C-alpha positions, 0 to 999 in steps of 0.5 A: 032179049032185044033184037033189032031188025036190019035191012033184009032178013038178018037180025042184029042183037043188042048187047045186054047192058048193066048199070054201074053208077058208081064205077062208070060215069058216061062211057060204056065199057064192054066186058071184053075191054074190062077183062083186057084191062084187068089182065093187063094190070096183072101183067098178062100180055094180050095176043090176037086171040085175046083181041077177038075174044074181047070183041066178041064179049063186047058185043055180048055184054056192056057196063054202062053208067046210064040207065039201061036201054 
């Protein structure tokens, strides 16, 4: 796993990225945003907990159209 050192002794993890060349052209899409779009498409309304969960999942996993970093 890639980890980046920041100022001080704290560490910031970089999200894992998966390349999906046929689906995403330029913009990165987090897992949380993907799930949010899918649930909205079937009629589930997002709540505050959904927003926090989406933000956490976006930090963990990203779909990209570019080569993985």
